[in-house]
N, C-alpha and C positions, 0 to 999 in steps of 0.2 A: 790711156785712159783720166787716170789723177790729174793731168795737167789738162785734159780739154775740161774735166768737171770745176777745176779751181776755173778756168775762163769763161766758165758756161756755155762752154759745146758742147753739141749734140754728141750722144755714144753711138757707136762704140767711138772712143776717142781718136784711134790710131788714124783713120781719113779726114776727120775733122781738124785735128790740128795739123795736117800734112794740105789740107786745102786750104786751110786758114795760111798758113809759111808762105802759099804762092806768091801774094803780095806782100808779103811783110819784107824787114829790113832784116837780115841775118846780124847784121852788125851792130842796132840799136842797144841790143841788151848783151853786155858781157856775164855769160854764165860761167862755172866752173866747169872744169873736165876734170872728175875725180877719178881719182888713182893714176892720173899719165905721169906722175911723178917716181911712181914706184917700179920697180923690175914686178915683171910678173903676168901676167892676164887674168890677175882675180879684177871684178869691177863691182862698183856699188854707185848708187845713184842718189841716196838718201842727203850726202849733201845739195846736187844740182835741183832736189825736189826742196830744203827747205830753201836754197835762194830763189825757187821761182816764187814759194809764197811769198816768202819779204818782199820781193820785187811786185810782185801781183798789191800786196798789201799796202807800200810805199804809193805806187800809183795811185789805189782808189783814194789813199790818206788824203793826196796832194792834190787830184782833178775834179775828186766827187765819186770816181767811176772810170769801167774800162770803155774806148772809144773801140770801132771795128781795125784802124788803123794802130791803137793798142794791144791788140789780140793778134790781128797779121804778125807783128814783130816780136813778139813775145814768142807767137807758135817759130816762126825761122829762128831764132836766135838760139830757141830751146832744141832742134832740130839740129839747129849747126852742132851744138855741145854734144849733145846725144853721135851724130854719125862720128863727129871728131873721134870720140873713146869708142867706138866701136871699132872705128877702119884704124886706130893707134894697136888696140891690144887685139884685134885680129891681123893686123901686120905684124906683132910680135911672135904669136903663135904657130902663123902659118909660115914664117921663115923658119922658124925655129923647126917644127915639121919637115920642111923640105931639104934641110942640113940633114938629117935623117931616114928620112926617105924620099930622093927623087925622083923616084919609078913612080909615086903615085902622084901628079902635080895636079891636084884637083881642091877647089876649097868651093863645099858648099854650104847655101844660106837656105834658111827655110822658119817657117812662122810667119805669124804675123807681121814679123818687124822686118820681113823680106819685101813685103807690098808694100812698104815707103819708099817710092822711087831715089828720094837723096839717099839714103842710106845703102839704098840696095846698088845707087850708082859708083860710091863709095866705096863699097866692099867691091865692086867689080875691079875697081880699079886697083887696089889692093892687091888679087889674083894675079892682075895684070904682071903688077910691078916683081912678082915674086914666079912668073913665070909659070903658074898652074888656071889649070881651065876653070873660069867662073861656072857652076853648077847652080840653077835657084829655080823654082816651079814658075809655072806662069803664072801671073798676077792671080784669076780666078781661085787657086788652090792653096794661096799661101793666106792661109788663116789661122786662128788663135792655135796655142800649141795642147790646149788639153783634144781637140778632135782630132789631131795627129796621134797623141798618148795614146787615145781611145781606141784610135786605128788599127795603131800598131798592137796595142792589146787583144782586138778583137782578129786577126791575125795568126796571134799567139797560140789563142783560145783556140781560133780554125785547127792550126796545127798539131793540136794536141797538148800543148801547156798547159799545167794548172799549179799553180802556187795557193800552198796553206793560208794564207793572207795573216804571218806570221809577224809581218814585216813593219815599225810602227812609223805613222806619218812626221816627218820630220821636215818643218819647211825649208830650213835652211841646210837639206843637206848637200854635200860636194859633191859636183860632178867626177870630178877623180876619186875614187875609190883609195887610193895611197891615200890622199888627202886627211886631215880631222876634220871632225865637223867645224862648220861656221859657227862662230857663239856670237850672239847681238843681243841688244837691249831693245825689249819691243816696250810699249805700253802698259803689261802685266808682268816687266820682269823680262830675264834673262829666257832665249832661244835657244835652243839647240838641233 
């Protein structure tokens, strides 16, 4: 969504970026692939966002604005960077998982990102390389994760699960409960 806003594309941004990328040259802009040089599966796209902003500003300054082909090339290059990172990080975790649990050979992708055909295709390739079944919902069900989380909550509630709501909201909560909380700086200081 941020990339779409940066380029003046319609919201929701994911489909707009994907549509523009169809007529773009993914090799025109060489955007960074953050954290690929580090082991593990951690991801951060903040460096990519900075590169996008800088490149957009340079184009606007040098030619007085963005042309449709600039937007298309920008989107295709951005989409390529994102899909490269997601594919490589997914490859690492999938191969590690498969070495520990080869009897459960499946790789599931969901959420809005699974609606992007380029990303979806790259992740399907990763699953195939690992010998895993690729599982993804039909495109019409690949929606915002918030909707899926709300649905999961409704299902748990229907089963009688209740929470005392004492859990604090933390914007950088790690997915792995064994990992320490991620710390990062924001405009208003450190976040935990």
